Structures are given as structure tokens and as C-alpha cells.
N, C-alpha and C positions, 0 to 999 in steps of 0.2 A: 876606436870606440874612439871619437872626439871631446873635448873635455867640455863642451855645452853638454854632447848629450848624456856627462857622467852628470852633472849638476842638477837634468831636469829628472834621472834613474831618481838620484837623493832629495831632490826636492820633493818629488811623488812618495815617496817612503815616507821621509817627516810628515804628511801627511796625511796618506793611509793610518802612520803609528801617533798619531794624533788624534783621528777619526778614533781608532780601535778605542785610545783608553777616554776620552771623551765618552762612549758609549756604559760604559764602565758603573754600574750601581754600587752605594756604600751602602753604612749604618753610620748615624749619627755618633759623634761625640757622646751622645747622652744616651741614647739606643733606645729614642725614640719615636724617628725616625725615617725615612730613605731618603738618599742624595745622589745629584751625580759625582762625577769626581773632582766638580769642584766645588762643591760641599752648598751648593743649590739645593733647595729641597724640593725635594720628587715624589710628585700628587701622584699615586696609585689609580689609580680609576680603568679596572680591567671589565673583560666581557669574555665571559666563559663559550668560548668558541671550540669546544671542546673535538669535535670532527673535526675541524679544518682541513689538517691532513690529508684526512681519510675521506673526505665525500664530497672536496667541492674538486674543479680542476682550478686550470692558471687563471683564465678568466673569471671565475665567480671571485676566486680566491683575491684577485687585484680588486673588485668589488667593494668585497666586502671591509679589506682593510683601508681602503679609502675613503669610506665611510664611517668608520670606525675613529679612523684619526678627526676627519672632517665634524665629526660630534664630540671631541674632545678626551676620547680615550684617550689611556696611556699604553697599555700591556693588554694585548692579549692571551686566555689559559686555552692554549692547545696538547693535546698528547697526537703524540709521533704513534705509539702503537694504542690505536684506539679501544673504546670499550663495545661500542655498535659492530661482534661480526670482525673488528678487527683481524684476528688472529684467521678470517674465515673466505672476508670478503675482499677483493681487492680493492685500492683506490679507483678513481676514474680513469686513470692511464692504464688499467690492466695488473699492476702491481703493488706485494704483498710485502710488507713492513721486512720480511724475517726467510729467508729460506728455509721452510722443514722448521717454519716457529722455534727455530735456534737463535738467541739473543745473540750468540758471537756469533752470527752470520746475518750480514745484515743486508740489506739489497740493495746493492747501486741504484738504481734504477725509483726506487722508493725515495731513496733520501735527497736524492737530483730532485724530486719533486718539494721536498721540503724543506729544501735548500730556499727554491727559487722563491717560495710563499715566507720566509726568511728575509732574506734576501729583497721582498716587496713590504711587506715590516717594517724594513728599516727605510727603505727609502718615504717611507711617511709615517718616519720619526716614530714607529713603537716598535716596543719590547715584546718581545714573545716570551710569556713564562712557560714554559714549555714541561711536560710532564713526557721521563720517558717512556712508559708505561702507563695506562690504569691500572689499578689496583687487584682486577681479576687473574692477573698474572703473576702475581706470587701467591694470591691470597683468595682465592676462587669465591669461598663463600658465598655469591650466586652472582647470575651473570653466565659469560661462555667461557672466558676459559682462551687456551688450556692456563693452569700453573706451571710456570716451564723454569721461572728465576730460581737458581741459588745461589748465596754468599759468593761462587768462584764466578759466577758469569753473569752476576750483575756488578762487580767490580767491573769487567775486560767489557764489558756495552757501559757503563757508565764513563768508563775511562777515555773508550773512544767515542762517543756520541759528542764529550766534555769534547773531547781535541777537535772534534768537527767545529763547534761551533764557538769557538773560543775565545774569535774573534767580534761579534754579534752579539748588537744589543739582546741580551737572556736573563733572566731569572729562569731556575732550575727549579722546579717544584715535585717532590717527592711523595710517595702516598698515592695515589688514586681513588678516592673514597673507597679504603680501607683503615684501618686499625692490627697495629700489629699485634699478634696473638700466641708467640709461643716467641722461642729463645731463638729460631732460625730465618721467622718477619722481620724480626729485631737485628737478627744480622745481614741480611737481603739489604734492608734501606739503610746500614753503614755502610756496608761495601759501596751501594751504586756513588751514595754520597763520598765516599774517600774516591771511588774511582773518578767522579763527576772535579771533584776538586782538583785530582791530579793531571787529570788532561785537559781541562783548562784553564790552567796551570794558575788556579785562584782568583778569577778574572771574573768569576761569578758567584752571586747570592745564592742562597737556595732556603728552601723554606718547607713543609710538608702538609698535604690537603691529606686532610681524615672526613671520618666518616662523618652522617647527620649528626648534627647538637655535643659534638668534641672543636677537642684542638689540638693542636699537634704541643701543644704546653703540655699535653697529658702525658705523652710515650718521650718528647726529644726533648723538651728548655734546658736542657742540662748539658745536651751533644755543643757541641763548638761546630761542627759542620752546619747548625741550625741557627739560619741569622736572623731571623723575625717569622715572628708565629703567625698561623692562620689555623680561622676557627671556621667549619660546617654548622653554619646555623642552622639549616634544614628546611626542611618545607613542608610544616606539618600544622602550621599555628599562622595564624594574620599576625597574632599578637605576641607572638617569639621574642620574650626577651633576649635579642641579640648584644646586645651592649653589655650587659653581666658577662660575657664570655672575655670583653676588653677590660673590664672592670677587674677580674682572676689576675688576665694578662699583667697589665699593666703592672700591679703589685707582684710579680714576682719578681726575683731573683738570681740571674743580674740580669739588667733590664734589655729587653727586646722589643722589634716594633711589632706591631699588630695589628691584624687587619681579618673581617672575616671575607673570608675566601669562596663563599657558596651560600648565599641567603636564600628567602623563599624568590621564586625562580615570575615571571611576570608573564598571566596565561597562562599558570599551570595549574593542574588541578590539584588541590588542597589533598593530603594524607592519599597520593595519587596509589599508591603501591596495593591499598585498602579495597578499593574500586572494581564493581567486576563490570567490565567488558563485554559487549556484543560480540559472538563469534568473527573473526573472522574482521575483526575492527584496525588491525593491524596494517592491511592493503590498503586502507583508506581512514589515517585516524586523522581528516579534516572533517570527517562527517559520523562523531559519534553521537549516538541523539544526548538532549539534553542532560535526559532525564538521570542519566548514571554518573553524574559532576552532584552526587548529595549536598558533598559541602564546601561547591562552588571552586571558585577560580582566585588567585590572586590576579591581585592589578595594580596600577601604578602608584595607589596611595600607598600602598603593602611594601613596594618596592623602595617606594621612596621614604620611610621612617629608618627602615630598617638602616637604610646609605645613612640618613641623617644621626640616626640614635649610635650607630658606631661609631662616626666622627666625632661627636661628643662627648664617649663616653676615653676619646682619646688616640682613636684607629689612627694606623695612616696612612689612609685610606682605602681604594674599599672594593670590589666585585658585585658590578650587575652582571644578572643571568635571564636569558628568554625561554622558554622551553621550545619555540622551533626555532632557535638561532642553537643552539648543544647541539642538538640533534640535526643541523644545516638538511633543514627538513624539507624535501622540496617531491612533488610528482616522480614516482617512482620505484621511489625509496618505503621499507616499511616503517613500522612509526614504532618509537619504542612505547612513547609517551601520549596520551592523543593533543592534537593538536588546536588552535584556532586559525591558521594559519601558515603557506610557510616565512624562511627564514630571511627570504626578502620584502617581504609584506612586516616581516618581525623590525624590524633595521627603522620604521619612520612610526612604530607606537610608543603609547606618549610616556610612559615609563622609562622607555629605551633615551627619549631623550632628555629626561630630566636628569638622568645623570651625568649630563654633562654641564648642567645649570647650579647642578648641587656642587661638583667640581669650581665652578664660576662663584658660585657662595663664598666656598672657604679662601678661595686663592685672591679674594677681593681682604684679607687682613693676613696680620703673620699666622697662619692657622698649626704649623708646625711649632709655634713656642705654645699653645690650648697646655692648660692643663686641667683634667674632669674637676670641676666644680659646681658640683650639687650646694655645697655647704652656702653658697649664692640665694638659694631657693627660700623663698618662707613656705610656698605648697608645691609640694615637690608633687602631687598627682601620680604618683606610681604609681596608679591602678593596672592591671592585664591586656586595660586599650587605650589606658591614658599616661602622658608622659612629657613632662617639661624635663630640660637639659641644659644643662649652663657649661661653656667653654671658654677659660681664661688664661690671661699670660702670666708671671709670676708678682707683673708690677702694674697690674691690672692695667693696663694703658686703651684695652679692650674684654669687651663680656659678649660669648655670642651665644648663644637661647636657640634651642628650638623645641615649639609645644607643637605636641603629634596632633591637638582637634582644637586649636583656636582658643585655649584658655587664658582668664584673662590671668600675670604673671607677677608674681609680687617679687619684684630682687632686692639683693643690699647690695647697694651701690657705696654703702659711706666712708670705702677706703678708698673707691676708686681716685686721686690725688689730682683731680679736677675741679670746678666750680661748675661747670658746665659740661654736658654732657651732649653728644650727637648720636637719636636712634636711628634707624635706618631698617622698614620689614620687606624681610622680600620674599616672592612668593615665589614658593619653589616647584608650584605648577607650569610659570610662566619665563623665570628664571629674570624677571625684574626686579630690586628695587622698587617697592611698590608706594614708598610712604616714607618719609622724612624731614625727620622736626631736631630744632632743639628748645632743650632742656637744663630750667638748674636741677646738679643737684644738692638732690634732700632725701639724702642718704638712704630713702626708701623709693623705687621707683614703683607703681602700676600701669603696669602694660596692658592696654586693650585691643585685641587684634582687630587689624578693620576690615573683618570677617571672618564669623567664627561657624566651626565644625568643616574648617581644613586646614591643615596645618604649613606653621611659619616658620619660617625662621627672623632672627634679628642678629642685628650687629648693632652694643654699644659702646663707641669710643669716645674716649676725652677727646676734648678740645681745649 
């Protein structure tokens, strides 16, 4: 082998090594947010594409991932051993995840498809928030199962899959909509986490996805393998105060980043598990009569409010979900929950697009330095349906505000070290700064929204 070829190979290896290192995420020194390897803040904006590996073919997956990147998402949360008949129905290419449902016998053909999607995500600058399995495979409780994981095979599988993807832009998410209920459950999760850490040479962060209205901190906050907390605020209430989970996690020691990993989904019927559907609806979940949905549906306003409230309470990012997208529903599939449209149509739904606007607002200032600052508000409007919230940095160089229904906001700005302030109103629906003005710092600001009966974000900065 000549010297030039050797130099080329060495250079290629150096570039590959640098690319791998640059994909690694870390927890910030203060334990409040996530960063890239170089310390730059990482904004977690995820989509719950739970059935991505199971229900989409390669062309569909490529389209989906490209769309997520274009709309400002940074993470896709997806499940390897899926919830919707993941053990009994194969993927689009006729391959099941495991041979005889044995976690120690992965089906290479299935994982070649997973490889393709992971690589496509990387090409689009996306991270995969990968769940090695949905929770019904270790705590059936409901769903299809089968319940096959033990502490022993959880470790083996964790180490294997961790090693397979150790050089990819990845975050591991354990749990899968289940809480541990006995010692065996705890050991399964702990051993899978141990396997992942060892298999991936500690290159990836790990979190935990619990059941609805629960947080990972309840079960695992003190575990060394849990790098950041994830809550599931759930799908039961349009006005559920998901920011309270952030408040609780923010106050815990040691400090760990926190986010809402499954809030209310756009176009999802409220309390869907309580509703009575007509016989045979699952074969055509698109045409279930409106009379079945006595509680209504979550809409774009509901998902916007959950996102801004969580961020204002100190979250390190947010996860969006759409009822059609998490199922990757299209004609020919049985429905798990009634839908309003196919997954491709859902990519253009307003809340879906407005999550990118939300990220744009927070990245217009040093959001990662923000500290929940409700004490700056004279009137908190913290009823079940109306919220004003505040986030500010320690130096009070900025104050970010959110008004869920367009109330007047009275803000204490006496400690802002500037005689003049810049106030910018942000239209959360359109993703634009609607109005900007400069005012004298008069210690107390009375802010009147440009339009009432809608939500607004506001940025106050010193001049």
C-alpha cells in the first residue's frame, strides 16, 4: 500500500472519528439542559414517531424524516419492538424484530431496516430517541405483549443494541408507557440500562418514558444511568398543568434536565380509552361518527400551550405528538385510536408546524440560561384554564413571558439593569414577532396583548 493511500485512509478515519464524537450529546454542567459535545446548547424538539421502524417502508421513512428536519425537529422518538402488534405482525418487508420473540435472537433483516432509518435520520441532522422495546414486553398490564423480558435477557439485548448503534446520533429511552411495579421490573430496566451503557461505551444519554401523568423522577431520579427526566403529562385534559411536572423535577437534587416526552396529542380524542366506538371501527378509524367523541379533540392551541408552559417552567425541550403520526396510520392498517387523517396529511396540521415556531422563539434568546421566574408576575392567572408564565436569566438581561389566553400581564422589571427595554410580541400561531417597541423602564410594566383570546409569547430584553 503506497503512502498516499495510507494518508487518505488515516484522514478518512480521523473525519469519521470526529463525526462520531460530534454526534454525542451531554448534560450541561449545571444539569439544566442538553448540549452537543462542544458545549453548544441542544434544543430537544421531538416528534413521537413511535411506529416508524415497524409500519413505514424505506421510501416513507425517508420522506417522514426529511419533513421533520425541515420543520425544525431535532429528535424522533421511535420504538424498535413496537406497541401495535410488534410481536405478531412484521414490518413492511415481512420481517419481525426477533426470532420466536426471543430478545437475545434479533432478526438481522429487521435491524437492517432499522439501520437504514437511523442512517437517514443522521443525514437529516436528526437524533433518534430510541426505545429498545415498548413496555408491554416487560409489563403487559394492557396491550398485546408478550411479556418476555427478564433482567438477564434485558442486559444481553441492551448491550447488543447499544453496541450496534454506539456511533450513531442516539438517545436511549427506556420504559415505553409503563411504570415498574415490582422488584423484577426495576431490575429489568436497570439491567437494560447497564447493557446499553456498556454496549455503547457510555456514548449515549438515557432517559425513561413512564405512563400518563407520571415522571421518570418518581422511580429513577437517583439512578446514575438516568441522565435526564422525562414525563408523560398524558391525554386526559385540555388544561392539564404539565408545567407542574417541570416544577417538581426542577427542584430535585441532583439537578437533571427535564422535559415532557408525551403531552396531549393533536387530533386525539380526549380520554380516548373511555369512549365507546361502533363495532368494527378499527378497520376504518377515519370514519368514526362524531357522536362518539363526547369530550372533543385536542387541537393546535392545546399542544402549543403544553409546549410553552413546559419550556417556561425550565424544560430542556419538548416533545410533540399527533394521533395519526404516532400510529403511522394509513389505509390498510387497523386503527388503535380513531383518526382524522393519514400520517402524511398530519405532517401539515397547524400544531405540527407551530412546534418549529416555538423552537424559533426560544432560540431567539439564550433560553438555556432561563430560570422559572413566576415571582416577576404580579397577577399570575394560574387557574386551570389561564396561565401567565415567566422565564428569566440570573442577570435579568431578558424576561420571556407566555400568556395562554391573551391576558394583560403586569411584570416587575425593577431589577432589570437598564433604563430602556425592548418588548417583542411573538405570534405563536404564525411564528413571527408581531410587534416590537422600546419603553422606559418604569419598574412595573403593564403589557396588553395585540389581540385577546389567543396565546402570546413575549420577550423583554435590556438595551
